[in-house]
C-alpha positions as CSV (number, residue, x, y, z in Angstrom):
1,M,6.5,15.2,9.2
2,L,4.2,13.2,11.5
3,F,6.0,9.9,10.9
4,K,8.1,7.8,8.5
5,G,7.5,4.0,8.3
6,S,4.4,1.9,8.9
7,G,1.3,3.4,10.4
8,V,-1.4,0.8,11.1
9,A,-5.0,1.7,10.2
10,I,-6.1,-0.2,13.3
11,V,-9.4,-2.0,13.5
12,T,-12.1,-1.2,16.0
13,P,-12.8,-4.3,18.0
14,F,-16.4,-5.0,19.1
15,D,-17.5,-7.3,22.0
16,A,-20.1,-10.0,21.9
17,T,-22.9,-7.5,22.2
18,G,-21.6,-5.3,19.5
19,N,-20.2,-2.5,21.6
20,V,-16.7,-1.0,21.2
21,D,-14.2,-3.2,23.1
22,L,-11.7,-0.8,24.7
23,E,-9.9,-3.6,26.4
24,G,-9.5,-5.4,23.1
25,L,-8.3,-2.2,21.5
26,E,-5.6,-2.0,24.2
27,Q,-4.5,-5.5,23.4
28,L,-4.3,-4.6,19.7
29,I,-2.2,-1.5,20.5
30,A,0.1,-3.5,22.7
31,F,0.6,-6.0,19.8
32,Q,1.4,-3.1,17.4
33,L,3.9,-1.4,19.7
34,E,5.6,-4.7,20.5
35,N,6.1,-5.2,16.7
36,Q,7.6,-1.8,15.8
37,T,4.6,-0.1,14.3
38,D,5.6,3.6,13.7
39,A,2.1,5.2,14.1
40,I,-1.4,4.3,15.1
41,I,-4.3,5.6,12.9
42,I,-7.6,5.3,14.8
43,N,-11.1,5.8,13.3
44,G,-10.1,5.3,9.7
45,T,-11.9,3.2,7.1
46,T,-10.4,0.0,8.6
47,G,-11.7,1.2,12.0
48,E,-15.3,1.3,10.7
49,A,-15.5,4.9,11.6
50,S,-18.6,5.4,9.4
51,T,-20.6,3.2,11.8
52,L,-19.3,4.6,15.1
53,T,-21.2,7.2,17.0
54,R,-19.5,10.5,17.9
55,E,-19.2,9.3,21.5
56,E,-17.6,6.0,20.4
57,K,-15.1,7.9,18.2
58,L,-14.1,10.1,21.1
59,A,-13.8,7.2,23.5
60,T,-11.6,5.2,21.1
61,I,-9.4,8.3,20.5
62,R,-9.0,9.1,24.2
63,H,-8.2,5.5,25.0
64,T,-5.7,5.2,22.2
65,V,-3.9,8.4,23.3
66,K,-3.8,7.1,26.9
67,V,-2.5,3.6,26.0
68,V,0.1,4.8,23.5
69,N,1.4,7.4,25.9
70,N,3.5,9.3,23.4
71,R,5.5,6.2,22.3
72,V,4.4,6.7,18.6
73,P,2.2,9.2,16.9
74,V,-1.5,8.8,17.2
75,I,-3.5,10.1,14.2
76,A,-7.3,10.2,14.3
77,G,-9.7,10.1,11.4
78,T,-12.0,13.1,11.5
79,G,-13.2,13.5,7.9
80,S,-16.8,13.3,6.6
81,N,-18.8,14.8,3.7
82,N,-20.2,17.5,6.0
83,T,-17.6,20.3,6.1
84,A,-18.9,22.1,9.2
85,E,-19.3,18.9,11.1
86,S,-15.9,17.7,10.2
87,A,-14.3,21.0,11.1
88,A,-16.0,21.1,14.5
89,F,-15.0,17.5,15.2
90,S,-11.4,18.1,14.1
91,A,-11.2,21.0,16.5
92,E,-12.5,18.9,19.3
93,V,-10.3,15.9,18.6
94,S,-7.2,18.2,18.2
95,A,-7.5,18.9,21.9
96,L,-7.5,15.2,23.0
97,G,-3.7,14.7,22.7
98,V,-3.5,13.3,19.2
99,D,-0.5,14.1,17.0
100,G,-2.4,14.5,13.8
101,L,-5.7,14.1,11.9
102,L,-6.5,12.0,8.8
103,V,-9.2,13.7,6.7
104,V,-10.9,11.8,3.9
105,T,-12.2,13.3,0.6
106,P,-15.9,14.3,1.1
107,Y,-17.9,11.4,-0.4
108,Y,-21.2,11.5,-2.2
109,N,-21.4,15.2,-2.7
110,K,-19.1,15.1,-5.8
111,S,-17.4,18.5,-5.0
112,S,-15.6,20.6,-7.6
113,K,-11.8,21.3,-7.3
114,R,-12.6,24.6,-5.6
115,G,-15.0,23.0,-3.3
116,L,-12.5,20.3,-2.3
117,Y,-9.9,23.0,-1.6
118,E,-12.2,25.0,0.5
119,H,-13.4,21.9,2.4
120,F,-9.9,20.9,3.5
121,K,-8.9,24.5,4.1
122,V,-11.8,25.1,6.5
123,I,-11.0,21.8,8.4
124,A,-7.3,22.7,8.6
125,E,-8.2,26.1,10.0
126,H,-10.2,24.5,12.8
127,A,-7.5,21.9,13.6
128,T,-4.6,22.7,15.9
129,V,-2.6,19.7,14.9
130,P,-1.2,18.6,11.5
131,V,-3.6,17.2,8.9
132,I,-3.0,14.4,6.4
133,L,-5.3,14.4,3.4
134,Y,-6.8,11.1,2.4
135,T,-7.7,10.4,-1.2
136,V,-9.5,7.1,-1.9
137,P,-11.6,7.5,-5.0
138,G,-12.6,3.9,-5.0
139,R,-14.5,4.5,-1.8
140,T,-15.5,8.2,-2.2
141,G,-16.1,8.5,-5.9
142,V,-14.0,11.7,-5.9
143,P,-10.2,12.0,-6.3
144,I,-8.2,15.0,-5.1
145,P,-6.7,16.5,-8.3
146,V,-2.9,17.0,-8.2
147,E,-3.2,20.8,-8.6
148,T,-5.6,20.8,-5.6
149,V,-3.1,18.8,-3.5
150,A,-0.4,21.2,-4.5
151,A,-2.5,24.2,-3.4
152,L,-3.4,22.5,-0.1
153,A,0.2,21.7,0.6
154,E,0.8,25.4,0.9
155,I,-1.4,25.5,4.0
156,D,0.9,25.3,7.1
157,N,-0.7,22.4,8.9
158,I,-1.6,20.3,5.9
159,V,1.5,18.1,6.0
160,G,0.9,15.0,3.8
161,I,-1.5,12.7,1.9
162,K,-2.6,9.1,2.2
163,D,-2.6,8.1,-1.5
164,A,-5.0,5.2,-2.0
165,T,-5.6,5.9,-5.7
166,G,-3.6,2.9,-6.9
167,D,-2.2,5.2,-9.6
168,L,1.6,5.5,-9.5
169,A,1.5,8.3,-12.1
170,Y,-0.7,10.3,-9.7
171,T,1.7,9.7,-6.9
172,A,4.6,10.9,-9.0
173,H,2.8,14.0,-10.0
174,V,1.9,14.8,-6.4
175,R,5.6,14.3,-5.4
176,R,6.7,16.6,-8.3
177,S,4.1,19.3,-7.3
178,T,4.6,19.5,-3.6
179,P,7.5,20.5,-1.3
180,P,10.0,17.8,-0.2
181,E,8.7,17.9,3.4
182,F,5.1,17.1,2.3
183,A,4.7,13.4,3.2
184,I,3.2,10.9,0.9
185,Y,1.9,7.6,2.4
186,S,0.8,4.6,0.4
187,G,-2.8,3.8,1.1
188,N,-2.5,0.4,-0.7
189,D,-0.5,-2.4,0.8
190,D,0.2,-4.0,-2.6
191,M,2.0,-0.8,-3.7
192,I,4.1,0.2,-0.6
193,V,7.5,-0.2,-2.4
194,P,6.3,1.4,-5.7
195,V,5.0,4.5,-3.7
196,L,8.3,4.7,-1.8
197,S,10.1,4.6,-5.1
198,A,8.1,7.6,-6.2
199,G,9.0,9.6,-3.2
200,G,6.8,8.3,-0.5
201,V,7.9,8.0,3.2
202,G,5.6,5.3,4.5
203,V,2.3,3.5,4.5
204,I,-1.0,3.7,6.3
205,S,-1.6,0.0,6.3
206,V,-4.3,-2.6,6.7
207,A,-1.9,-5.5,6.5
208,A,0.0,-4.1,9.5
209,N,-2.9,-5.2,11.7
210,V,-1.8,-8.7,11.0
211,V,2.0,-8.5,10.3
212,P,3.1,-5.2,11.8
213,K,6.8,-6.1,12.0
214,A,7.0,-7.1,8.4
215,V,5.4,-3.9,7.1
216,H,7.7,-1.8,9.4
217,E,10.7,-3.7,8.1
218,M,9.6,-3.3,4.5
219,V,9.4,0.5,4.7
220,T,12.5,0.8,6.9
221,A,14.6,-1.3,4.5
222,Y,13.7,0.9,1.6
223,L,14.3,4.1,3.4
224,D,17.6,2.8,4.6
225,G,18.7,2.1,1.1
226,D,18.0,-1.6,0.9
227,A,15.5,-1.7,-2.0
228,A,16.1,-5.3,-2.7
229,R,15.1,-6.4,0.8
230,A,12.1,-4.1,0.7
231,T,11.0,-5.5,-2.7
232,Q,11.4,-9.1,-1.5
233,L,9.2,-8.4,1.6
234,Q,6.6,-6.8,-0.7
235,L,6.6,-9.9,-2.8
236,D,6.7,-12.4,0.1
237,Y,3.6,-10.8,1.7
238,L,1.6,-10.2,-1.5
239,P,-0.5,-13.4,-1.1
240,L,-1.6,-12.2,2.4
241,I,-2.2,-8.7,1.1
242,E,-4.4,-10.0,-1.7
243,A,-6.3,-12.3,0.7
244,L,-7.0,-9.3,3.0
245,F,-8.9,-7.6,0.1
246,I,-10.9,-10.5,-1.2
247,E,-13.9,-8.8,0.3
248,T,-14.4,-5.2,1.4
249,N,-12.0,-4.0,4.0
250,P,-12.1,-4.6,7.0
251,I,-14.1,-7.8,6.6
252,P,-11.1,-10.0,5.8
253,V,-8.7,-8.3,8.3
254,K,-11.1,-9.0,11.2
255,A,-11.3,-12.6,10.1
256,A,-7.5,-12.8,10.0
257,L,-7.3,-11.3,13.5
258,A,-9.7,-14.0,14.7
259,I,-7.5,-16.7,13.2
260,M,-4.6,-15.1,15.2
261,R,-6.8,-15.1,18.3
262,L,-6.5,-11.4,18.7
263,P,-9.6,-9.3,19.7
264,A,-11.6,-8.1,16.7
265,G,-15.2,-9.2,17.1
266,G,-17.8,-8.8,14.4
267,L,-18.6,-6.0,12.0
268,R,-21.4,-3.5,12.0
269,L,-23.9,-3.5,9.3
270,P,-23.9,-2.9,6.4
271,L,-20.7,-4.9,6.5
272,Y,-21.1,-8.6,7.4
273,E,-18.8,-11.4,8.4
274,A,-16.4,-12.9,5.9
275,E,-17.6,-15.7,3.6
276,D,-16.3,-19.2,4.3
277,A,-14.1,-19.1,1.2
278,T,-12.4,-15.9,2.4
279,K,-11.8,-17.5,5.8
280,Q,-10.3,-20.5,4.1
281,A,-8.0,-18.4,1.9
282,L,-6.8,-16.5,5.0
283,E,-6.2,-19.8,6.9
284,T,-4.2,-21.1,4.0
285,V,-2.0,-18.0,3.6
286,W,-1.4,-17.8,7.3
287,K,-0.3,-21.4,7.5
288,E,2.2,-20.8,4.7
289,L,3.6,-17.7,6.4
290,S,3.9,-19.5,9.7
291,Q,6.0,-22.3,8.3
């Protein structure tokens, strides 16, 4: 198992000219490590990976591995809807010192069950580190069927799934159909405790960019047997979580980091900066949490 607890799907900060801000990324990583984050996930959806060049992805991965220096696992997003390209990139990234890969369902193509299985199988064969599947049908338009997850779980280096379906019945069926060591991570911050209750072991979190210690404590409390404490934290931070998804992620989380005076910068088109109403909602929630 790559990790238990809270893995942050970290943003990619940009400087004033729109280039990747590696110094800013280093500050964000330091903030995460100081606040007990259990893993760093680089180049995911929240990291705007779809708008990064190949060279930028490699640079952010190398820098993250260097800065983290084995203190927590580093997991890099290497998925795309081009199997051959994703397989080759996964092989290259595997050699950069990462602890694992996060591979999203191929979007747009609308693959069959067999196609999905073969897609992930080929990528896993090229990777030399563990692979976490990532199902997010709201983004990709294609879920990974439970029976396909179960078949993929039999491949040695496919070790878990980030479940962003928002469907707890799906989560339960995945848990029932896979070995106990196959890790399930919530991909939705508003469902961390429910997913843990269905056999999950952690979260790959957007909210952890803003409140890493709270998300870590939420998961740790549940796994340590204090479900009441975990549930209370889930409820306490629900207004923030909802505010972070008023607009498409990562638009609000970058606005929240700006409120906190942490490096984030702008967004790359086709994403655009947060609406004034979103910024005001985040300001209000942040003030309430800071009291």
